[in-house]
C-alpha positions in Angstrom: -22.1 29.9 -19.9 -20.6 27.3 -17.7 -16.9 27.5 -16.8 -15.1 24.2 -16.3 -11.9 23.8 -14.2 -9.9 20.8 -13.2 -8.0 20.1 -10.0 -7.3 16.9 -8.1 -10.3 14.9 -6.9 -9.6 13.6 -3.4 -12.9 12.6 -2.0 -15.7 10.6 -3.7 -19.0 12.4 -4.0 -20.5 15.3 -5.9 -22.1 18.5 -4.6 -23.8 21.7 -5.7 -23.9 25.0 -3.8 -23.1 28.7 -3.9 -19.5 29.8 -3.6 -18.1 31.2 -0.4 -14.6 32.7 -0.8 -12.5 32.1 2.3 -9.6 34.4 2.4 -7.1 33.1 4.9 -3.8 34.7 5.8 -5.1 38.2 5.0 -3.9 39.7 8.3 -1.8 42.8 8.2 1.5 42.4 10.0 2.5 46.0 11.0 5.3 46.6 13.4 4.3 48.9 16.3 6.8 50.0 19.0 5.4 49.4 22.5 6.8 51.5 25.3 8.2 49.9 28.4 5.1 50.5 30.6 2.7 48.9 28.1 4.9 45.8 27.4 3.1 43.9 30.2 -0.2 44.6 28.6 0.9 43.4 25.3 2.3 40.2 26.8 -1.0 39.6 28.5 -2.8 40.3 25.2 -0.7 37.6 23.6 -1.3 35.1 26.4 -5.1 35.7 26.2 -5.1 35.2 22.4 -3.0 32.0 22.9 -5.4 30.7 25.4 -8.4 31.6 23.3 -6.9 29.7 20.4 -6.6 26.6 22.5 -10.1 27.0 23.9 -11.5 27.2 20.3 -9.7 24.0 19.3 -10.8 22.2 22.5 -14.4 23.3 21.8 -14.1 21.9 18.3 -12.7 18.7 19.6 -15.4 18.3 22.2 -18.1 18.8 19.4 -16.7 16.1 17.2 -19.5 13.5 16.8 -18.6 10.0 18.3 -19.2 8.4 14.9 -16.6 10.7 13.2 -13.4 9.0 11.8 -10.5 9.3 14.3 -8.2 11.0 11.8 -10.3 14.1 12.6 -9.5 14.2 16.3 -5.9 13.2 15.6 -5.3 16.4 13.5 -7.0 18.6 16.2 -5.0 16.9 18.9 -1.7 17.6 16.9 -2.5 21.3 16.7 -3.2 21.5 20.4 0.1 19.9 21.1 1.8 22.4 18.8 0.2 25.3 20.7 1.7 23.9 24.0 5.2 23.9 22.5 7.5 26.7 23.5 7.8 28.0 20.0 4.1 29.0 20.2 3.6 29.5 23.9 6.7 31.4 25.1 9.0 32.4 22.2 6.7 35.2 20.9 6.6 36.6 24.4 10.4 36.8 24.4 10.3 38.5 21.0 7.8 41.1 22.4 10.2 41.9 25.2 13.4 41.9 23.0 12.0 44.0 20.2 9.5 46.1 22.3 6.9 45.4 19.6 3.3 44.4 19.3 2.1 40.8 19.5 1.2 40.5 15.9 4.6 41.5 14.7 6.3 39.2 17.3 4.1 36.3 16.1 5.1 37.1 12.4 8.8 37.1 13.3 8.5 33.7 15.1 6.5 32.2 12.2 8.9 33.4 9.5 11.9 32.0 11.5 10.3 28.6 11.8 9.1 28.5 8.1 12.7 29.4 7.1 14.0 26.3 8.9 11.4 24.1 7.1 12.2 25.6 3.8 15.9 24.7 4.2 15.0 21.0 4.6 14.7 18.6 1.7 12.1 16.2 3.2 9.2 14.3 1.5 6.9 15.0 4.5 7.9 18.5 5.3 5.2 20.3 3.3 2.4 18.9 5.2 4.1 19.5 8.6 4.9 23.2 7.6 1.2 23.7 6.7 0.4 22.5 10.3 2.7 25.1 11.7 1.2 27.9 9.6 -2.3 26.8 10.6 -1.5 26.9 14.2 0.0 30.5 13.9 -3.2 31.5 12.1 -5.3 30.2 15.0 -3.4 32.5 17.4 -3.5 35.5 14.9 -7.2 35.1 14.4 -7.6 35.1 18.2 -5.6 38.4 18.4 -7.8 40.2 15.9 -11.2 38.9 16.6 -13.3 37.0 19.2 -13.8 33.3 19.1 -17.5 33.7 19.5 -17.9 36.0 16.4 -15.6 33.8 14.2 -17.4 30.5 15.0 -20.9 32.0 14.8 -20.2 33.7 11.5 -18.8 30.6 10.0 -21.7 28.4 11.0 -24.3 30.8 9.5 -22.3 31.8 6.4 -21.0 28.3 5.4 -24.2 26.3 5.4 -24.9 24.7 2.1 -22.0 26.6 0.5 -19.0 25.4 -1.3 -15.9 26.8 0.3 -13.1 28.2 -1.9 -9.7 28.7 -0.1 -6.0 28.6 -0.4 -5.9 25.8 2.1 -7.9 24.6 5.1 -6.9 23.8 8.7 -8.3 20.6 10.4 -10.3 23.0 12.6 -11.8 24.7 9.6 -12.8 21.4 8.1 -14.5 20.2 11.4 -16.5 23.5 11.6 -17.5 22.8 7.9 -18.9 19.5 8.8 -20.9 21.0 11.6 -22.1 23.8 9.5 -23.4 21.6 6.8 -21.1 22.8 4.0 -21.7 21.3 0.6 -17.9 20.8 -0.2 -14.7 22.7 -0.7 -12.0 23.5 -3.3 -8.5 24.5 -2.4 -5.7 26.0 -4.4 -3.1 24.0 -2.5 -2.7 20.4 -1.4 -2.4 16.9 -2.9 -4.2 13.6 -2.6 -2.3 12.6 0.6 -2.4 16.0 2.3 -4.2 16.4 5.7 -7.0 18.4 4.0 -7.5 15.5 1.6 -7.4 12.8 4.3 -10.0 14.7 6.3 -12.2 15.2 3.3 -12.3 11.5 2.7 -12.8 10.7 6.4 -15.8 13.1 6.7 -17.2 12.2 3.3 -17.0 15.8 2.1 -16.7 16.2 -1.7 -13.5 18.0 -2.3 -11.1 19.2 -5.1 -7.6 20.3 -4.2 -4.6 21.7 -6.0 -6.8 24.0 -8.3 -4.3 26.9 -8.6 -5.7 30.4 -8.7 -9.3 29.2 -8.1 -10.2 32.4 -6.3 -9.3 34.3 -9.5 -11.8 32.4 -11.6 -14.6 31.8 -9.2 -16.9 34.5 -7.8 -18.6 34.6 -4.4 -22.3 33.8 -4.6 -22.3 32.0 -8.0 -23.5 28.4 -8.3 -20.8 25.7 -8.3 -20.9 22.0 -8.9 -17.9 19.9 -7.9 -17.0 16.3 -8.6 -14.8 15.1 -5.8 -13.9 11.9 -7.7 -12.8 13.3 -11.0 -11.6 16.7 -9.8 -14.1 18.6 -11.9 -15.3 22.1 -10.9 -18.1 23.7 -12.9 -19.2 27.3 -12.3 -22.7 28.4 -13.3 -23.9 24.9 -14.5 -27.1 24.9 -16.6 -30.2 23.0 -15.7 -29.1 19.8 -17.4 -25.8 19.7 -15.6 -27.6 20.3 -12.2 -30.0 17.6 -12.8 -27.1 15.3 -13.7 -25.3 16.1 -10.4 -28.6 15.5 -8.4 -29.0 12.1 -10.1 -25.4 11.2 -9.1 -26.0 12.2 -5.5 -29.1 10.0 -5.4 -27.1 7.1 -6.9 -24.3 7.5 -4.3 -26.8 7.4 -1.4 -28.4 4.3 -2.8 -25.0 2.7 -3.3 -24.0 3.3 0.3 -27.2 1.8 1.5 -26.6 -1.3 -0.7 -23.0 -1.7 0.6 -24.2 -1.7 4.2 -25.8 -5.0 3.5 -22.3 -6.5 3.1 -21.4 -6.0 6.7 -22.0 -9.7 7.6 -21.0 -11.0 4.2 -18.0 -13.3 3.9 -14.8 -11.9 2.2 -14.6 -14.4 -0.6 -14.0 -14.0 -4.4 -16.8 -15.1 -6.6 -14.7 -18.2 -7.4 -14.6 -19.2 -3.8 -11.2 -18.2 -2.6 -11.0 -16.5 0.8 -9.6 -13.0 0.9 -8.6 -11.3 4.2 -9.8 -7.8 4.8 -8.1 -6.1 7.8 -8.3 -2.6 9.1 -5.6 0.0 9.8 -5.9 1.8 13.1 -4.1 4.6 14.9 -6.0 5.2 18.1 -8.4 3.1 20.1 -11.5 5.0 18.9 -10.9 3.5 15.5 -12.1 0.1 16.9 -15.8 1.0 16.6 -15.5 1.6 12.9 -13.7 -1.7 12.1 -16.2 -3.6 14.3 -19.1 -2.0 12.3 -17.8 -3.3 9.0 -16.7 -6.6 10.5 -13.0 -6.4 9.7 -11.1 -9.7 10.2 -8.7 -7.9 12.6 -6.1 -5.1 12.6 -3.4 -5.5 9.9 -1.6 -2.3 11.0 -1.8 -0.6 14.3 0.3 2.6 14.1 1.6 3.1 17.6 3.1 6.6 17.1 0.0 8.2 18.6 1.0 6.9 21.9 4.1 9.0 21.8 2.7 12.0 20.0 -0.5 12.5 22.1 1.5 13.6 25.1 4.8 14.4 23.4 6.7 11.9 25.5 7.9 8.4 25.5 5.2 6.1 27.0 6.5 3.5 29.5 6.0 -0.2 29.4 2.8 -0.1 31.5 1.2 2.5 29.3 2.0 0.4 26.2 0.7 -2.8 27.9 -2.6 -1.3 29.2 -3.3 0.1 25.7 -2.6 -3.1 23.9 -4.7 -5.2 26.3 -7.7 -2.9 26.0 -7.5 -3.1 22.2 -7.2 -6.9 22.3 -10.3 -7.1 24.6 -12.3 -5.0 22.1 -11.1 -7.2 19.2 -12.6 -10.3 20.8 -10.2 -12.8 19.5 -9.4 -11.1 16.1 -5.7 -10.7 15.4 -3.8 -7.5 16.2 -0.7 -6.6 14.2 1.3 -4.0 16.2 3.9 -2.0 14.2 6.7 -0.9 16.5 7.1 2.8 16.7 7.9 4.6 13.5 9.2 8.0 14.8 11.3 10.4 12.8 10.7 12.3 9.6 7.4 14.1 10.1 6.6 12.3 13.5 8.9 13.7 16.2 8.7 14.3 19.9 10.9 16.5 22.1 11.9 13.6 24.2 13.6 11.8 21.4 16.9 13.5 20.4 18.2 12.1 17.1 21.2 14.5 17.0 21.7 17.4 14.5 18.9 18.4 12.2 18.9 16.0 9.2 19.0 17.4 5.7 16.5 14.8 4.6 14.7 13.2 7.7 12.5 10.9 5.7 15.7 9.0 4.7 17.5 9.6 8.0 17.3 8.2 11.5 13.6 7.0 11.6 11.6 3.8 12.2 13.6 0.8 13.1 16.9 2.7 12.6 15.9 5.1 15.4 14.8 2.2 17.7 18.0 0.2 17.1 20.1 3.4 17.8 18.2 4.0 21.1 17.0 0.6 22.7 15.6 2.6 25.6 12.8 3.5 23.3 12.4 0.1 21.7 12.7 -2.5 24.5 9.8 -1.2 26.7 7.5 -1.4 23.7 8.8 -4.9 22.9 8.2 -6.1 26.5 4.7 -4.6 26.4 3.8 -6.3 23.2 5.1 -9.7 24.4 3.2 -9.3 27.7 0.0 -8.5 25.7 0.5 -11.6 23.5 -0.5 -13.7 26.6 -4.0 -12.0 26.4 -4.8 -12.5 22.7 -3.4 -13.0 19.2 -0.8 -10.4 18.6 1.8 -10.0 15.8 4.9 -7.8 15.8 5.9 -5.8 12.7 9.1 -3.8 12.2 8.9 -0.6 10.1 11.2 0.9 7.5 13.5 -2.2 7.0 16.1 -1.7 4.4 18.8 -4.4 5.0 18.8 -7.9 6.3 21.5 -7.3 8.9 19.3 -4.5 10.3 16.5 -7.1 10.6 18.8 -9.6 12.3 19.9 -7.0 14.8 16.3 -6.2 15.6 15.4 -9.9 15.9 18.4 -10.4 18.3 17.1 -7.6 20.5 13.7 -9.2 20.5 15.1 -12.6 21.5 17.2 -10.9 24.3 14.0 -9.3 25.5 12.3 -12.6 25.5 15.0 -14.3 27.5 14.9 -11.5 30.1 11.2 -11.9 30.5 11.4 -15.7 30.9 13.9 -15.3 33.7 11.5 -12.8 35.4 8.5 -15.2 35.0 6.5 -13.3 32.5 4.1 -15.3 30.2 4.0 -14.5 26.5 3.4 -16.2 23.2 6.7 -18.0 22.5 5.8 -18.2 18.9 4.5 -14.6 18.4 4.6 -13.9 14.6 7.1 -11.5 13.4 6.8 -9.5 10.2 8.4 -6.5 8.4 7.2 -3.5 6.5 8.4 -3.5 3.0 8.4 0.2 2.1 11.9 0.7 0.7 12.8 -0.4 -2.8 15.9 -2.3 -1.6 13.8 -4.3 0.8 11.2 -5.1 -1.9 14.0 -6.3 -4.3 15.4 -8.4 -1.4 12.0 -9.6 -0.2 12.9 -13.2 -0.6 15.9 -12.7 1.8 13.7 -11.0 4.4 11.1 -13.7 4.0 13.8 -16.3 5.2 13.7 -14.6 8.6 10.1 -13.5 9.0 6.7 -15.0 9.5 4.8 -12.4 7.3 5.5 -9.4 5.1 3.5 -6.2 4.7 3.8 -3.8 1.8 3.6 -0.1 2.7 2.7 1.4 -0.6 2.7 5.1 0.4 6.4 5.2 1.0 7.3 2.5 -1.5 5.8 4.5 -4.3 7.4 7.8 -3.4 10.8 6.3 -2.7 10.7 4.3 -6.0 9.7 7.3 -8.0 11.9 9.9 -6.0 8.9 12.3 -5.6 7.4 14.1 -2.7 3.8 12.8 -2.6 2.4 15.9 -0.8 4.2 18.4 -3.1 1.5 19.5 -5.6 4.3 20.5 -8.1 5.4 16.9 -8.5 2.7 14.7 -7.0 1.3 14.1 -10.4 4.1 11.6 -10.7 2.9 9.7 -7.8 1.6 6.7 -9.8 0.7 3.3 -8.3 0.5 1.9 -11.9 4.1 2.6 -12.7 5.5 -0.7 -13.9 8.5 -0.2 -11.6 6.2 0.0 -8.6 4.0 -2.9 -9.6 7.1 -5.0 -10.3 8.3 -4.4 -6.8 4.9 -5.3 -5.3 4.9 -8.5 -7.4 8.4 -9.4 -6.1 7.2 -9.1 -2.5 4.1 -11.2 -3.2 6.1 -13.9 -5.0 8.6 -14.0 -2.1 5.7 -14.7 0.2 4.5 -17.5 -2.0 8.0 -19.0 -2.3 8.6 -19.1 1.5 4.9 -19.9 2.3 4.3 -16.8 4.4 1.4 -14.4 4.1 1.8 -11.0 2.4 -0.5 -8.1 3.4 -0.7 -4.6 1.8 -1.5 -1.7 4.2 -0.9 1.5 2.2 -3.5 3.8 0.5 -3.5 1.5 -2.6 -4.9 -1.4 -0.6 -8.1 0.6 0.1 -8.6 2.0 -3.3 -11.3 0.0 -5.1 -9.9 0.9 -8.5 -6.8 -1.4 -7.7 -8.6 -4.3 -6.0 -8.8 -6.5 -9.0 -5.2 -5.6 -10.2 -3.8 -6.5 -6.8 -5.8 -9.7 -6.7 -4.4 -10.6 -10.2 -0.9 -10.0 -8.9 -1.5 -12.5 -6.2 -2.4 -10.4 -3.1 -4.7 -12.2 -0.7 -4.6 -10.0 2.3 -5.6 -6.2 2.4 -5.4 -3.8 5.3 -7.1 -0.4 4.9 -9.1 2.4 6.5 -12.3 0.9 7.9 -14.5 3.1 5.6 -13.0 1.4 2.5 -13.7 -2.2 3.5 -17.2 -2.6 2.2 -16.5 -1.3 -1.3 -13.4 -3.5 -1.6 -15.4 -6.5 -0.4 -18.1 -5.8 -2.9 -15.6 -5.9 -5.7 -13.8 -9.0 -4.7 -17.1 -10.9 -4.3 -17.8 -10.2 -7.9 -14.4 -11.3 -9.1 -13.2 -14.7 -10.5 -9.4 -14.8 -9.7 -8.7 -16.8 -12.8 -9.9 -14.0 -15.0 -7.7 -11.2 -13.5 -4.3 -12.9 -13.4 -3.4 -12.4 -17.1 -4.5 -8.8 -17.5 -2.9 -7.9 -14.2 0.5 -9.2 -15.4 0.1 -6.9 -18.5 0.6 -3.9 -16.3 4.1 -5.0 -15.5 5.2 -4.2 -19.0 3.0 -1.2 -19.8 4.6 2.3 -19.7 2.0 4.2 -21.8 -0.5 6.1 -19.6 -3.4 5.8 -22.1 -2.8 2.0 -22.4 -2.6 1.7 -18.6 -6.0 3.4 -18.3 -7.5 1.2 -20.8 -6.1 -1.9 -19.1 -7.5 -0.7 -15.7 -10.9 -0.1 -17.3 -10.9 -3.6 -18.9 -9.8 -5.4 -15.7 -12.6 -3.5 -13.7 -15.3 -4.0 -16.2 
């Protein structure tokens, strides 16, 4: 008899395979006293394990296919950077010396100390960052107790065509899964915006997360069918269910082939109106994906990676060379550069923002950090201005919350322009300036912001979580993360209306923009510019090309007054039919 379980579907696609139970974090942490003469051997043992953990991650990074989404390499790169940090590289060695203990116990002490610090913080991003820390410690622990060759070989042979069941997965595990030809995975932890979920979508692996106690209900070797869209997990499906899943797999392959025909199609609604489809990018490698789907340009270039990749503040020349390379690759398409949004979960050692904040996501981050320390901000502004002489560039400030804050940033920009004029630099004197609307106060005051800006961009990821006061990566409360909440939609409509009133464009660049379930709703609310991950563009284009805008305005406005979840679902089904 089939057993049906429900988690959170985070990656479109269905799959069938035998269960493989991955038991992570099962290491035994036993304290052993090490005599003085053997301490040097234990330290050497730790250093070897640390080195082997890095080698394994570098090997995985090297094996990433060129066509893979760049979220994958970014996550691996983050773990490599963390391995180089003193908390991983040298602190455990000091603990071995101080406690005269074995490497495993020292590693456990260091891990527990860091996790305790994370647990003391009330931060909407901290859960994902804490998971990264645990994953990196596990890499070292694995290297202490087993060889890299054995681990990797075993996984590649044992995981093929299997569905992996685990408490959680590291980016490295997820990459090995893709190379091993796994059928999909189910995790007990995680949410729709966790790193695991993002990677699953990027790699097109069917996945269900947040299925608590999955390993208690599912047995190794039994047949499992998973629906990554609806979060459905079926153990021991009968022949009828298996055939149903095989049919859906064939349908999905056929749909992907059909969508590829839209690469060169115009982004216009069925009623003729032009809709702009832009791409989000984080690293230069993203360019090949947005060119493939013929995006109209870059609507959001997250520049934090320039800081995070080497854990340092890049100078003006590094910024300038990067931006000019991107502009050459875009061949005349516009590039919207968001000034650096450090803080919260994106920190580097070179930026000292003072004492540890109790809630970093609402502390000194984004434009606040840049205004607090112009030495970070001004070199980037100078580089962007210089790059604007090479192609169409826009500047966008993140995390705006008050108009005086915006005016202060604009004043600093104008001062930078004047300095560059004096020194003979060429730049676009009319370079467009925009602001990210991701704080509820900014959305309510969007009309006031629009008086001082050339465009607005709605960042729905933060706007939704700040509006609803929930941590979007905490699986205990992320069920409240609801883009259809009328408060959220009313704020989105306010921003769009402010753009219309002041005759400036409004773009949406959060996850909501790339979700085809919301395309017609957003069109009905008046949105005409979308910026999204490149692999979402064709599906969104397909929907808008079948949409008459006059038919979606009235039903879209109905959402602003609907608080009943069942009625919201019915309205969404109606507008998408």
